[in-house]
PDB file with one MODEL, atoms N, CA, C and O in Angstrom:
MODEL        1
ATOM      1  N   MET A   1     -10.831 -10.520  -5.844  1.00  0.00           N
ATOM      2  CA  MET A   1      -9.592 -10.189  -4.976  1.00  0.00           C
ATOM      3  C   MET A   1     -10.372 -10.165  -3.367  1.00  0.00           C
ATOM      4  O   MET A   1      -9.809 -10.744  -2.438  1.00  0.00           O
ATOM      5  N   LEU A   2     -11.071  -9.788  -3.253  1.00  0.00           N
ATOM      6  CA  LEU A   2     -11.541  -9.218  -1.526  1.00  0.00           C
ATOM      7  C   LEU A   2     -11.570 -10.853  -1.319  1.00  0.00           C
ATOM      8  O   LEU A   2     -10.911 -11.380  -0.423  1.00  0.00           O
ATOM      9  N   GLU A   3     -12.575 -11.775  -2.430  1.00  0.00           N
ATOM     10  CA  GLU A   3     -12.501 -13.393  -1.921  1.00  0.00           C
ATOM     11  C   GLU A   3     -10.921 -13.630  -1.300  1.00  0.00           C
ATOM     12  O   GLU A   3     -10.618 -14.026  -0.174  1.00  0.00           O
ATOM     13  N   LEU A   4     -10.087 -13.276  -2.353  1.00  0.00           N
ATOM     14  CA  LEU A   4      -8.997 -14.372  -2.259  1.00  0.00           C
ATOM     15  C   LEU A   4      -8.239 -13.390  -1.156  1.00  0.00           C
ATOM     16  O   LEU A   4      -7.041 -13.627  -1.004  1.00  0.00           O
ATOM     17  N   LEU A   5      -8.727 -12.470  -0.484  1.00  0.00           N
ATOM     18  CA  LEU A   5      -7.578 -11.959   0.126  1.00  0.00           C
ATOM     19  C   LEU A   5      -8.303 -12.581   1.661  1.00  0.00           C
ATOM     20  O   LEU A   5      -7.643 -12.963   2.628  1.00  0.00           O
ATOM     21  N   ARG A   6     -10.268 -12.549   1.540  1.00  0.00           N
ATOM     22  CA  ARG A   6     -10.453 -13.105   2.655  1.00  0.00           C
ATOM     23  C   ARG A   6      -9.899 -15.018   2.609  1.00  0.00           C
ATOM     24  O   ARG A   6      -9.650 -15.496   3.715  1.00  0.00           O
ATOM     25  N   VAL A   7      -9.826 -15.463   2.026  1.00  0.00           N
ATOM     26  CA  VAL A   7      -9.201 -17.181   2.420  1.00  0.00           C
ATOM     27  C   VAL A   7      -8.281 -16.758   2.579  1.00  0.00           C
ATOM     28  O   VAL A   7      -8.056 -17.152   3.723  1.00  0.00           O
ATOM     29  N   GLN A   8      -6.992 -15.867   2.142  1.00  0.00           N
ATOM     30  CA  GLN A   8      -5.806 -16.196   2.483  1.00  0.00           C
ATOM     31  C   GLN A   8      -5.477 -16.032   2.987  1.00  0.00           C
ATOM     32  O   GLN A   8      -4.557 -16.734   3.406  1.00  0.00           O
ATOM     33  N   SER A   9      -6.052 -14.243   3.874  1.00  0.00           N
ATOM     34  CA  SER A   9      -5.799 -14.265   5.531  1.00  0.00           C
ATOM     35  C   SER A   9      -6.587 -15.515   6.521  1.00  0.00           C
ATOM     36  O   SER A   9      -5.862 -15.925   7.427  1.00  0.00           O
ATOM     37  N   GLN A  10      -7.635 -15.994   6.461  1.00  0.00           N
ATOM     38  CA  GLN A  10      -7.701 -17.027   7.028  1.00  0.00           C
ATOM     39  C   GLN A  10      -6.603 -18.151   7.149  1.00  0.00           C
ATOM     40  O   GLN A  10      -6.618 -18.821   8.182  1.00  0.00           O
ATOM     41  N   ARG A  11      -5.879 -18.356   6.419  1.00  0.00           N
ATOM     42  CA  ARG A  11      -5.227 -19.696   6.282  1.00  0.00           C
ATOM     43  C   ARG A  11      -3.857 -18.914   7.246  1.00  0.00           C
ATOM     44  O   ARG A  11      -3.777 -19.535   8.306  1.00  0.00           O
ATOM     45  N   GLN A  12      -2.684 -17.654   7.185  1.00  0.00           N
ATOM     46  CA  GLN A  12      -1.494 -16.761   7.039  1.00  0.00           C
ATOM     47  C   GLN A  12      -1.920 -15.888   7.217  1.00  0.00           C
ATOM     48  O   GLN A  12      -3.130 -16.092   7.308  1.00  0.00           O
ATOM     49  N   PRO A  13      -1.654 -14.674   7.377  1.00  0.00           N
ATOM     50  CA  PRO A  13      -1.432 -13.117   7.429  1.00  0.00           C
ATOM     51  C   PRO A  13      -0.775 -13.357   6.107  1.00  0.00           C
ATOM     52  O   PRO A  13      -0.273 -14.237   5.408  1.00  0.00           O
ATOM     53  N   VAL A  14      -1.133 -11.750   6.169  1.00  0.00           N
ATOM     54  CA  VAL A  14      -1.269 -11.151   4.327  1.00  0.00           C
ATOM     55  C   VAL A  14      -0.590  -9.796   4.370  1.00  0.00           C
ATOM     56  O   VAL A  14      -1.106  -8.878   5.008  1.00  0.00           O
ATOM     57  N   ILE A  15       0.410  -9.659   3.793  1.00  0.00           N
ATOM     58  CA  ILE A  15       0.563  -8.252   2.970  1.00  0.00           C
ATOM     59  C   ILE A  15       0.514  -7.858   1.554  1.00  0.00           C
ATOM     60  O   ILE A  15       1.009  -8.360   0.545  1.00  0.00           O
ATOM     61  N   LEU A  16      -0.256  -6.772   1.764  1.00  0.00           N
ATOM     62  CA  LEU A  16      -0.578  -6.805   0.152  1.00  0.00           C
ATOM     63  C   LEU A  16      -0.300  -5.411   0.311  1.00  0.00           C
ATOM     64  O   LEU A  16      -0.690  -4.520   1.066  1.00  0.00           O
ATOM     65  N   VAL A  17       0.951  -5.568  -1.185  1.00  0.00           N
ATOM     66  CA  VAL A  17       1.856  -4.052  -1.399  1.00  0.00           C
ATOM     67  C   VAL A  17       1.490  -3.765  -2.744  1.00  0.00           C
ATOM     68  O   VAL A  17       1.376  -4.371  -3.809  1.00  0.00           O
ATOM     69  N   CYS A  18       1.265  -1.919  -2.024  1.00  0.00           N
ATOM     70  CA  CYS A  18       0.714  -1.793  -4.061  1.00  0.00           C
ATOM     71  C   CYS A  18       1.326  -0.524  -3.760  1.00  0.00           C
ATOM     72  O   CYS A  18       1.025   0.311  -2.907  1.00  0.00           O
ATOM     73  N   GLU A  19       2.574  -0.543  -4.933  1.00  0.00           N
ATOM     74  CA  GLU A  19       2.920   1.020  -5.557  1.00  0.00           C
ATOM     75  C   GLU A  19       2.506   1.458  -5.774  1.00  0.00           C
ATOM     76  O   GLU A  19       1.353   1.219  -6.134  1.00  0.00           O
ATOM     77  N   ASP A  20       3.467   3.341  -5.759  1.00  0.00           N
ATOM     78  CA  ASP A  20       2.986   3.650  -6.758  1.00  0.00           C
ATOM     79  C   ASP A  20       1.672   4.471  -6.981  1.00  0.00           C
ATOM     80  O   ASP A  20       1.725   5.478  -7.687  1.00  0.00           O
ATOM     81  N   ILE A  21       0.465   4.068  -6.391  1.00  0.00           N
ATOM     82  CA  ILE A  21      -0.354   4.224  -6.268  1.00  0.00           C
ATOM     83  C   ILE A  21      -1.296   5.662  -6.931  1.00  0.00           C
ATOM     84  O   ILE A  21      -2.475   5.729  -7.279  1.00  0.00           O
ATOM     85  N   HIS A  22       0.021   6.924  -6.912  1.00  0.00           N
ATOM     86  CA  HIS A  22      -0.622   7.876  -7.750  1.00  0.00           C
ATOM     87  C   HIS A  22      -0.724   8.110  -8.580  1.00  0.00           C
ATOM     88  O   HIS A  22      -1.091   9.209  -8.996  1.00  0.00           O
ATOM     89  N   TRP A  23      -0.308   6.728  -9.467  1.00  0.00           N
ATOM     90  CA  TRP A  23      -0.667   6.472 -10.925  1.00  0.00           C
ATOM     91  C   TRP A  23      -1.922   6.238 -11.164  1.00  0.00           C
ATOM     92  O   TRP A  23      -2.572   6.763 -12.068  1.00  0.00           O
ATOM     93  N   ALA A  24      -2.494   5.098 -10.022  1.00  0.00           N
ATOM     94  CA  ALA A  24      -3.694   3.830 -10.137  1.00  0.00           C
ATOM     95  C   ALA A  24      -4.681   5.505 -10.866  1.00  0.00           C
ATOM     96  O   ALA A  24      -4.434   6.708 -10.954  1.00  0.00           O
ATOM     97  N   ASP A  25      -6.180   4.275 -11.345  1.00  0.00           N
ATOM     98  CA  ASP A  25      -6.888   4.790 -12.315  1.00  0.00           C
ATOM     99  C   ASP A  25      -7.711   4.923 -11.103  1.00  0.00           C
ATOM    100  O   ASP A  25      -7.291   4.771  -9.956  1.00  0.00           O
ATOM    101  N   HIS A  26      -8.932   5.223 -11.450  1.00  0.00           N
ATOM    102  CA  HIS A  26     -10.213   5.257 -10.595  1.00  0.00           C
ATOM    103  C   HIS A  26     -10.946   3.713  -9.717  1.00  0.00           C
ATOM    104  O   HIS A  26     -10.990   3.265  -8.571  1.00  0.00           O
ATOM    105  N   THR A  27     -11.245   3.475 -10.575  1.00  0.00           N
ATOM    106  CA  THR A  27     -11.391   2.059 -10.690  1.00  0.00           C
ATOM    107  C   THR A  27     -10.202   1.201 -10.303  1.00  0.00           C
ATOM    108  O   THR A  27     -10.305  -0.024 -10.227  1.00  0.00           O
ATOM    109  N   SER A  28      -9.030   1.876 -10.049  1.00  0.00           N
ATOM    110  CA  SER A  28      -8.089   0.897  -8.823  1.00  0.00           C
ATOM    111  C   SER A  28      -8.236   1.473  -7.367  1.00  0.00           C
ATOM    112  O   SER A  28      -8.610   0.913  -6.336  1.00  0.00           O
ATOM    113  N   SER A  29      -7.997   2.227  -7.504  1.00  0.00           N
ATOM    114  CA  SER A  29      -8.634   3.117  -6.558  1.00  0.00           C
ATOM    115  C   SER A  29      -9.297   3.276  -5.693  1.00  0.00           C
ATOM    116  O   SER A  29      -9.103   3.906  -4.654  1.00  0.00           O
ATOM    117  N   GLU A  30     -10.548   2.452  -6.203  1.00  0.00           N
ATOM    118  CA  GLU A  30     -11.611   2.223  -5.566  1.00  0.00           C
ATOM    119  C   GLU A  30     -11.767   0.215  -4.620  1.00  0.00           C
ATOM    120  O   GLU A  30     -12.083  -0.215  -3.511  1.00  0.00           O
ATOM    121  N   LEU A  31     -11.393  -0.260  -5.714  1.00  0.00           N
ATOM    122  CA  LEU A  31     -10.801  -1.655  -5.254  1.00  0.00           C
ATOM    123  C   LEU A  31      -9.713  -1.795  -4.222  1.00  0.00           C
ATOM    124  O   LEU A  31      -9.834  -2.803  -3.526  1.00  0.00           O
ATOM    125  N   LEU A  32      -8.933  -1.215  -4.022  1.00  0.00           N
ATOM    126  CA  LEU A  32      -7.988  -0.629  -3.030  1.00  0.00           C
ATOM    127  C   LEU A  32      -9.192   0.353  -1.640  1.00  0.00           C
ATOM    128  O   LEU A  32      -9.387   0.130  -0.445  1.00  0.00           O
ATOM    129  N   ASP A  33      -9.420   0.802  -2.041  1.00  0.00           N
ATOM    130  CA  ASP A  33     -10.101   1.325  -0.762  1.00  0.00           C
ATOM    131  C   ASP A  33     -11.237   0.215  -0.115  1.00  0.00           C
ATOM    132  O   ASP A  33     -11.354  -0.114   1.065  1.00  0.00           O
ATOM    133  N   LEU A  34     -12.038  -0.251  -1.302  1.00  0.00           N
ATOM    134  CA  LEU A  34     -12.904  -1.311  -0.789  1.00  0.00           C
ATOM    135  C   LEU A  34     -12.492  -2.676   0.069  1.00  0.00           C
ATOM    136  O   LEU A  34     -13.148  -3.482   0.728  1.00  0.00           O
ATOM    137  N   ILE A  35     -11.070  -2.536  -0.265  1.00  0.00           N
ATOM    138  CA  ILE A  35      -9.950  -3.291   0.107  1.00  0.00           C
ATOM    139  C   ILE A  35     -10.190  -2.803   1.501  1.00  0.00           C
ATOM    140  O   ILE A  35     -10.997  -3.428   2.190  1.00  0.00           O
ATOM    141  N   ARG A  36      -9.501  -1.619   2.058  1.00  0.00           N
ATOM    142  CA  ARG A  36      -9.144  -0.705   2.894  1.00  0.00           C
ATOM    143  C   ARG A  36     -10.136  -0.906   4.007  1.00  0.00           C
ATOM    144  O   ARG A  36      -9.936  -0.688   5.202  1.00  0.00           O
ATOM    145  N   GLN A  37     -11.381  -1.414   3.366  1.00  0.00           N
ATOM    146  CA  GLN A  37     -13.192  -0.974   4.574  1.00  0.00           C
ATOM    147  C   GLN A  37     -13.220  -2.439   4.948  1.00  0.00           C
ATOM    148  O   GLN A  37     -13.616  -2.681   6.088  1.00  0.00           O
ATOM    149  N   SER A  38     -12.818  -3.600   4.075  1.00  0.00           N
ATOM    150  CA  SER A  38     -12.730  -4.373   3.977  1.00  0.00           C
ATOM    151  C   SER A  38     -12.382  -5.436   5.104  1.00  0.00           C
ATOM    152  O   SER A  38     -12.998  -6.431   5.485  1.00  0.00           O
ATOM    153  N   ILE A  39     -11.230  -4.900   5.483  1.00  0.00           N
ATOM    154  CA  ILE A  39      -9.992  -5.526   6.201  1.00  0.00           C
ATOM    155  C   ILE A  39      -9.939  -5.433   7.782  1.00  0.00           C
ATOM    156  O   ILE A  39      -9.168  -6.103   8.469  1.00  0.00           O
ATOM    157  N   SER A  40     -10.830  -4.545   8.260  1.00  0.00           N
ATOM    158  CA  SER A  40     -10.321  -4.380   9.257  1.00  0.00           C
ATOM    159  C   SER A  40     -10.762  -5.708  10.847  1.00  0.00           C
ATOM    160  O   SER A  40     -10.539  -5.577  12.051  1.00  0.00           O
ATOM    161  N   GLU A  41     -11.204  -6.473  10.328  1.00  0.00           N
ATOM    162  CA  GLU A  41     -11.812  -7.515  11.596  1.00  0.00           C
ATOM    163  C   GLU A  41     -10.085  -8.543  11.015  1.00  0.00           C
ATOM    164  O   GLU A  41      -9.654  -9.221  11.948  1.00  0.00           O
ATOM    165  N   ARG A  42      -9.154  -8.658   9.579  1.00  0.00           N
ATOM    166  CA  ARG A  42      -8.275  -9.822   9.111  1.00  0.00           C
ATOM    167  C   ARG A  42      -6.827  -9.413   9.246  1.00  0.00           C
ATOM    168  O   ARG A  42      -6.666  -8.315   9.780  1.00  0.00           O
ATOM    169  N   PRO A  43      -6.230  -9.771   9.042  1.00  0.00           N
ATOM    170  CA  PRO A  43      -4.538 -10.320   9.342  1.00  0.00           C
ATOM    171  C   PRO A  43      -4.380  -9.781   8.172  1.00  0.00           C
ATOM    172  O   PRO A  43      -3.867 -10.517   7.329  1.00  0.00           O
ATOM    173  N   ILE A  44      -4.716  -8.514   7.792  1.00  0.00           N
ATOM    174  CA  ILE A  44      -3.775  -7.760   6.302  1.00  0.00           C
ATOM    175  C   ILE A  44      -2.802  -6.566   7.369  1.00  0.00           C
ATOM    176  O   ILE A  44      -2.597  -6.044   8.465  1.00  0.00           O
ATOM    177  N   LEU A  45      -2.387  -6.763   5.544  1.00  0.00           N
ATOM    178  CA  LEU A  45      -1.521  -5.484   5.931  1.00  0.00           C
ATOM    179  C   LEU A  45      -1.462  -4.860   5.003  1.00  0.00           C
ATOM    180  O   LEU A  45      -0.658  -5.345   4.207  1.00  0.00           O
ATOM    181  N   ILE A  46      -2.138  -3.567   4.504  1.00  0.00           N
ATOM    182  CA  ILE A  46      -1.634  -3.166   3.835  1.00  0.00           C
ATOM    183  C   ILE A  46       0.114  -2.201   3.244  1.00  0.00           C
ATOM    184  O   ILE A  46       0.590  -1.566   4.185  1.00  0.00           O
ATOM    185  N   ILE A  47       0.591  -2.139   2.485  1.00  0.00           N
ATOM    186  CA  ILE A  47       1.800  -1.174   2.214  1.00  0.00           C
ATOM    187  C   ILE A  47       1.806  -0.113   0.560  1.00  0.00           C
ATOM    188  O   ILE A  47       2.206  -0.517  -0.532  1.00  0.00           O
ATOM    189  N   ALA A  48       1.353   0.988   0.807  1.00  0.00           N
ATOM    190  CA  ALA A  48       1.442   1.610  -0.143  1.00  0.00           C
ATOM    191  C   ALA A  48       2.317   2.671  -0.988  1.00  0.00           C
ATOM    192  O   ALA A  48       2.853   3.713  -0.612  1.00  0.00           O
ATOM    193  N   THR A  49       2.303   2.454  -1.435  1.00  0.00           N
ATOM    194  CA  THR A  49       3.437   3.998  -2.052  1.00  0.00           C
ATOM    195  C   THR A  49       3.591   4.720  -2.512  1.00  0.00           C
ATOM    196  O   THR A  49       4.039   4.567  -3.649  1.00  0.00           O
ATOM    197  N   PHE A  50       3.473   5.380  -2.267  1.00  0.00           N
ATOM    198  CA  PHE A  50       3.147   7.025  -3.743  1.00  0.00           C
ATOM    199  C   PHE A  50       3.995   8.398  -3.221  1.00  0.00           C
ATOM    200  O   PHE A  50       4.523   8.441  -2.109  1.00  0.00           O
ATOM    201  N   ARG A  51       4.047   9.619  -4.288  1.00  0.00           N
ATOM    202  CA  ARG A  51       4.775  10.280  -4.175  1.00  0.00           C
ATOM    203  C   ARG A  51       4.248  11.681  -2.813  1.00  0.00           C
ATOM    204  O   ARG A  51       3.080  11.714  -2.426  1.00  0.00           O
ATOM    205  N   PRO A  52       4.895  12.301  -2.480  1.00  0.00           N
ATOM    206  CA  PRO A  52       4.554  13.326  -1.469  1.00  0.00           C
ATOM    207  C   PRO A  52       3.329  14.408  -1.911  1.00  0.00           C
ATOM    208  O   PRO A  52       2.631  15.098  -1.169  1.00  0.00           O
ATOM    209  N   GLU A  53       3.319  14.305  -3.401  1.00  0.00           N
ATOM    210  CA  GLU A  53       1.873  14.932  -3.347  1.00  0.00           C
ATOM    211  C   GLU A  53       1.049  14.378  -3.054  1.00  0.00           C
ATOM    212  O   GLU A  53       0.119  14.970  -2.506  1.00  0.00           O
ATOM    213  N   PHE A  54       1.002  13.323  -3.219  1.00  0.00           N
ATOM    214  CA  PHE A  54      -0.351  12.574  -3.723  1.00  0.00           C
ATOM    215  C   PHE A  54      -1.011  12.446  -1.864  1.00  0.00           C
ATOM    216  O   PHE A  54      -0.426  12.123  -0.830  1.00  0.00           O
ATOM    217  N   ARG A  55      -2.294  12.825  -2.105  1.00  0.00           N
ATOM    218  CA  ARG A  55      -2.894  12.584  -1.211  1.00  0.00           C
ATOM    219  C   ARG A  55      -3.830  11.706  -0.917  1.00  0.00           C
ATOM    220  O   ARG A  55      -4.663  11.845  -1.813  1.00  0.00           O
ATOM    221  N   LEU A  56      -4.202  10.854  -0.169  1.00  0.00           N
ATOM    222  CA  LEU A  56      -4.846   9.789   0.804  1.00  0.00           C
ATOM    223  C   LEU A  56      -6.306   9.686   0.305  1.00  0.00           C
ATOM    224  O   LEU A  56      -6.058  10.660  -0.405  1.00  0.00           O
ATOM    225  N   PRO A  57      -7.595   9.412   0.015  1.00  0.00           N
ATOM    226  CA  PRO A  57      -8.735  10.077   0.127  1.00  0.00           C
ATOM    227  C   PRO A  57      -9.203   9.242   1.350  1.00  0.00           C
ATOM    228  O   PRO A  57     -10.403   9.168   1.615  1.00  0.00           O
ATOM    229  N   TRP A  58      -8.038   8.468   2.268  1.00  0.00           N
ATOM    230  CA  TRP A  58      -8.762   8.164   3.330  1.00  0.00           C
ATOM    231  C   TRP A  58      -7.794   8.520   4.424  1.00  0.00           C
ATOM    232  O   TRP A  58      -6.869   9.145   3.906  1.00  0.00           O
ATOM    233  N   LYS A  59      -7.595   8.369   5.871  1.00  0.00           N
ATOM    234  CA  LYS A  59      -6.733   8.751   6.469  1.00  0.00           C
ATOM    235  C   LYS A  59      -6.027   7.081   7.302  1.00  0.00           C
ATOM    236  O   LYS A  59      -6.658   6.382   8.095  1.00  0.00           O
ATOM    237  N   ALA A  60      -4.851   6.868   6.888  1.00  0.00           N
ATOM    238  CA  ALA A  60      -3.761   6.007   6.796  1.00  0.00           C
ATOM    239  C   ALA A  60      -3.999   5.655   9.043  1.00  0.00           C
ATOM    240  O   ALA A  60      -4.557   6.334   9.905  1.00  0.00           O
ATOM    241  N   ASP A  61      -3.545   4.848   9.083  1.00  0.00           N
ATOM    242  CA  ASP A  61      -3.449   4.011   9.815  1.00  0.00           C
ATOM    243  C   ASP A  61      -1.907   4.545  10.519  1.00  0.00           C
ATOM    244  O   ASP A  61      -1.628   4.706  11.707  1.00  0.00           O
ATOM    245  N   ALA A  62      -1.224   4.702   9.532  1.00  0.00           N
ATOM    246  CA  ALA A  62       0.400   4.915   9.929  1.00  0.00           C
ATOM    247  C   ALA A  62       0.987   5.306   8.275  1.00  0.00           C
ATOM    248  O   ALA A  62       0.793   4.667   7.240  1.00  0.00           O
ATOM    249  N   ARG A  63       1.820   6.693   8.493  1.00  0.00           N
ATOM    250  CA  ARG A  63       2.515   7.100   7.682  1.00  0.00           C
ATOM    251  C   ARG A  63       3.922   6.997   7.391  1.00  0.00           C
ATOM    252  O   ARG A  63       4.562   8.027   7.602  1.00  0.00           O
ATOM    253  N   LEU A  64       4.405   6.238   7.059  1.00  0.00           N
ATOM    254  CA  LEU A  64       6.269   7.246   7.078  1.00  0.00           C
ATOM    255  C   LEU A  64       7.155   7.840   5.140  1.00  0.00           C
ATOM    256  O   LEU A  64       7.455   7.560   3.980  1.00  0.00           O
ATOM    257  N   ASP A  65       7.125   8.579   6.001  1.00  0.00           N
ATOM    258  CA  ASP A  65       7.957   9.256   4.714  1.00  0.00           C
ATOM    259  C   ASP A  65       8.860   9.783   4.723  1.00  0.00           C
ATOM    260  O   ASP A  65       9.191  10.480   5.682  1.00  0.00           O
ATOM    261  N   LEU A  66       9.930   9.564   3.134  1.00  0.00           N
ATOM    262  CA  LEU A  66      11.168   8.677   2.983  1.00  0.00           C
ATOM    263  C   LEU A  66      11.841  10.870   2.361  1.00  0.00           C
ATOM    264  O   LEU A  66      11.225  11.794   1.829  1.00  0.00           O
ATOM    265  N   ASN A  67      13.282  10.720   2.849  1.00  0.00           N
ATOM    266  CA  ASN A  67      13.127  11.947   1.669  1.00  0.00           C
ATOM    267  C   ASN A  67      14.138  11.089   0.575  1.00  0.00           C
ATOM    268  O   ASN A  67      14.537   9.929   0.677  1.00  0.00           O
ATOM    269  N   ARG A  68      14.354  11.908  -0.307  1.00  0.00           N
ATOM    270  CA  ARG A  68      15.522  11.164  -1.590  1.00  0.00           C
ATOM    271  C   ARG A  68      17.154  10.975  -0.624  1.00  0.00           C
ATOM    272  O   ARG A  68      17.673  11.445   0.389  1.00  0.00           O
ATOM    273  N   LEU A  69      17.452  10.054  -1.627  1.00  0.00           N
ATOM    274  CA  LEU A  69      18.814   9.440  -1.465  1.00  0.00           C
ATOM    275  C   LEU A  69      19.855  10.528  -1.363  1.00  0.00           C
ATOM    276  O   LEU A  69      19.696  11.023  -2.479  1.00  0.00           O
ATOM    277  N   SER A  70      21.093  11.457  -0.636  1.00  0.00           N
ATOM    278  CA  SER A  70      21.866  12.199  -0.564  1.00  0.00           C
ATOM    279  C   SER A  70      22.699  11.459  -2.042  1.00  0.00           C
ATOM    280  O   SER A  70      22.692  10.228  -2.047  1.00  0.00           O
ATOM    281  N   PRO A  71      23.311  12.080  -3.112  1.00  0.00           N
ATOM    282  CA  PRO A  71      24.528  11.414  -3.240  1.00  0.00           C
ATOM    283  C   PRO A  71      25.247  10.433  -3.156  1.00  0.00           C
ATOM    284  O   PRO A  71      25.491   9.458  -3.867  1.00  0.00           O
ATOM    285  N   GLY A  72      25.803  11.096  -1.450  1.00  0.00           N
ATOM    286  CA  GLY A  72      27.007  10.462  -1.172  1.00  0.00           C
ATOM    287  C   GLY A  72      26.149   8.752  -0.388  1.00  0.00           C
ATOM    288  O   GLY A  72      26.714   7.806   0.160  1.00  0.00           O
ATOM    289  N   LEU A  73      25.504   8.849  -0.509  1.00  0.00           N
ATOM    290  CA  LEU A  73      24.387   7.964   0.451  1.00  0.00           C
ATOM    291  C   LEU A  73      24.320   6.795  -0.715  1.00  0.00           C
ATOM    292  O   LEU A  73      23.855   5.732  -0.301  1.00  0.00           O
ATOM    293  N   ILE A  74      24.793   6.825  -2.403  1.00  0.00           N
ATOM    294  CA  ILE A  74      23.856   6.042  -2.852  1.00  0.00           C
ATOM    295  C   ILE A  74      25.303   4.938  -3.024  1.00  0.00           C
ATOM    296  O   ILE A  74      26.432   5.418  -3.121  1.00  0.00           O
ATOM    297  N   PHE A  75      25.130   3.889  -3.036  1.00  0.00           N
ATOM    298  CA  PHE A  75      26.643   2.612  -3.429  1.00  0.00           C
ATOM    299  C   PHE A  75      26.162   2.134  -4.654  1.00  0.00           C
ATOM    300  O   PHE A  75      24.983   2.453  -4.805  1.00  0.00           O
ATOM    301  N   VAL A  76      26.517   1.642  -5.367  1.00  0.00           N
ATOM    302  CA  VAL A  76      26.548   1.444  -6.633  1.00  0.00           C
ATOM    303  C   VAL A  76      27.949   0.292  -6.608  1.00  0.00           C
ATOM    304  O   VAL A  76      29.088   0.578  -6.239  1.00  0.00           O
ATOM    305  N   ASP A  77      27.326  -1.444  -7.259  1.00  0.00           N
ATOM    306  CA  ASP A  77      28.200  -2.242  -7.236  1.00  0.00           C
ATOM    307  C   ASP A  77      28.566  -3.386  -7.830  1.00  0.00           C
ATOM    308  O   ASP A  77      28.213  -4.553  -7.998  1.00  0.00           O
ATOM    309  N   SER A  78      29.857  -2.199  -8.221  1.00  0.00           N
ATOM    310  CA  SER A  78      30.667  -2.889  -9.667  1.00  0.00           C
ATOM    311  C   SER A  78      31.399  -4.236  -9.038  1.00  0.00           C
ATOM    312  O   SER A  78      32.064  -4.974  -9.765  1.00  0.00           O
TER     313      SER A  78
ENDMDL
END
């Protein structure tokens, strides 16, 4: 996985999206942390989503907290 990201990031910037990391098992969490540690000099952006009660085991460079949509803001296309 690290080699794939390295090769791709030499060709063009990479965005890695990891959703619901609060459900990640130990091995997946270790892999994500390893990726995070190895990309400091590469054009790679990691976007990770997780529930508000989840605490990242590392410091994020940026964080955006989103609240639930109120019922009046939900649009249903019929």
